[in-house]
C-alpha positions, 0 to 999 in steps of 0.5 A: 518415581516416574516410570520409563513409559511416563518419561517417554510420554512426557518427552513425546508430548514436549516434542509435539508442543515444540513442533506445533509451535514451530508450525504455527502460521505466520502472520501475513502482511495486511494492506490498505488502499485508497478508493480508485479515482479517475485521474487525468495525467500527461503522458510524454512518449519516448519521441517527446510527444505529450498526450492527455490520458485518463486512468484509475488510480489508487494509493497502496500504503506500505508504511508510515514515516516518523513524521506522520507521512504515508509511504506507498505506491500508486497504481495507475490502471489504463483502459484499452482505448487509453493504451491505444492512444499512447501507442498511436502517439508513441509508435510502440506496439500495444503490448509494450504499453502496460495495463497497470503502471506502478509508481514506487516510493510515493509520499502522501500526507493526511489532508488538514483536518482529515477524519473518518469515515472518509479519510482524505490524503494528498499527494503532491504533483509528480513526474515519473519515468514509467514503462513506455514513457514519462507520466505527469500527475497533478496534485492528487486528493484520494480517499481511504474509506474507514472499515472494520479492519484494524489498520483502518481504525489505526489510520483514523486515530493517527490522522487526528491531532495527537501529541504521541503517535509513536506507538500507533505508527509502530503498530501500523508498520508491524501490521503492514509488514506482517509482524506479530503483535507485541506481547504485553 
């Protein structure tokens, strides 16, 4: 037979467990990007003038599509002298030309026979509107370098020719979005 004190202790213990479970830290999304690469591009100003520029580009993975392609964003960093060149050609103030251009909704795919430790991906040529003008990029070859990160290991696995990729695709997308691991 439980005493009043015993029941109160058990009740407080259960409240503490519930609060601790609710306050458990949420899993943060992980990310993975390619190695930066110096890439030439053509910049078309608002007044129609085209100039050749060079910037450092990386691809940041946002998710994998069911067909095995990679969805993400390109980050194109412009050096100060490149921004000045754009300013001179386009008649805009330097402050109007961003240091970093973000190109959203980019699709990449693994290069044929891609393998780690240097996983090669390709992005087809593109023309995109960006802040301050329009940019043309030729076909890009970029590298995701293998690391100890789980995401890296899974990408290396998925790049190999396998029959079943669905489970790994779902796991990669969960890691990228910060969802917790499925209990088995």
